[in-house]
C-alpha positions, 0 to 999 in steps of 0.5 A: 500500500502506497502512503504519501509523504503528506499523510505520514507527516500529518500522522507523525509530526506531533509525535516526532516533535514531542520526542525531540526532533528538530523542526529544521531537520524535518525541513531538511528531510522534506527538501530531499524526500519525494516519496516514502521510499526515500524517507529512511535514507534521508534520516540516516544521512542526518543521523550520520551528520550528528554522529560526526558532530559527536565524534568531534565533540569527543575529540574536543573534550565536550562530553555533554555535547557528544552525548547530546549528538549521539542521542540525537543520532539514535533518535533520527535512526529510530524515526527513519525506520519507524513504521517502515517495512518496504526494506527490512534489512535497512530497517534492521540496520537503522535499529542497530545503528540507533542502539549503538548510537544510544550506547555511545551517548549513555555515559555523557547524558544526565542522568547517565544511561545504564544499559541492561540485558534482561532475560525473559524466557531465555530471550534478552531484552534491551533496556535503558535505566536512568537514575537521577542523583538523590540522597535516597534511592528513588522510585522507578518507572518502567516505560513500555513502547508501542508495537514499532516504537523503541526505548530511544524514542523516550528521551524527552519523556524520561526527562519529565520524570527525572525532573520529579526525582523518578528513575526510568527504565525504558524497555524493548520487550518481545517484538519491539526494537532489537528484541524482535530478532529473538522474540515476537510480540506476545499478548501476555506482556505481564511475563516480560514486565515481571522479569523487568520487575525481578531485575529492578527489585534486586537493585540498590540504586532505586527504591524496589518498593516503589516501582510503576509501569507506564505504557503508550499505545500497545504499551498501554495495553501491556502496562495494564496486563502487567498491572496484575503484578502486585509488586507494582505501586502504580500504572499509567496507560495512555492511548491503549486498547481494551481488545485488539480484535475490536479495534483492528478493522478501524486502525490505519493500515500502517498501525496494522502493519506495525503490529503484524510485523512485531508479531512476525506475521503478515497483516492477513495472518495476524488476524487469527492472533487478535483474540489473545490480545485483550484485557477482559478478565485481567483488570479485576485482579489489579490492586494498585492505583491506575491512571488511564489517559485517552484522546477524543481524536484518537484514530487508532484506539477509539475512546470506547476502548478506554471506557471499557478499561474504566468499567472493568478495573477494580482498583482505584482509578483516575480517568482523564480524557482530552477531547482535542488530543490525537493518538497518545496525546502527542499533540498535547505533550506539554500538558499531558506528560506533566500530568502523568508525571505529577500523578506518578510522583504523588502515588509513589510518595516521592517529593523533591 
């Protein structure tokens, strides 16, 4: 299916800007790109430019600038490959480059990034732990991406939590980022999140008694599946679905393609797997506080999905609907992100 550059921009620009993509760099890409086949290589070219800036900064001893340049390289590699399936070897190359660039950035960012390899059913998941400096080990928020998203997209989101004294652990679970090479998407995401909890609970640099999980889009579904784990102190779900089979036909084709790719299937073959991806029968077992955030203008997961979540959940819950928001409220990030971070800060009992 051919998708125009204009359509892609209308869908992705709010998300890209919220993630920290520079407006001028978008204009540079648009000056080169005439169709979506050119999109990945245009972003790769920009990413290579930031790689050179980072290397020069290292030579000059400007370590903070080096970290920022490598982190931007990673971000641009991510958006170069995001929802792009026409050239899978190129997609995987960009994913590897983004991971490598973020590892180079890791020691120079503030707070620094500790890269983790967390096993789930014999598969190694890539995760990025960032712990702000504090007198006492801080609470930690596990961040779960969407189906074709990755941990490198969360740099600006993580900062919102860090400013409130909360550590973050961004995870590429099964089917996501480089982890997909070993394991495809799975409906029971409480299992891999449980293994992340196993790891974090054994650490001394965070408060193992105050761990929350946050998820966007597919990750919002995953966060609510994981909410049955009673080690969690709080859960935030933004822009998720209650039942994937219910919303599948109204989803944009690019979203169907992203989810199917994460499953390791074609779009047609993925249909048989949809019934397993449901929250039905799970939310009654949740005990921790839950914040559900949704958008009135969500064209991927309709408002009715969040209403079903609210109806089924048994624990104390807060529901916030933003009538003029798009999918995951990316067009309202300056409003919605602080709201979610403030709610978590309060629920985790952490004041700075």
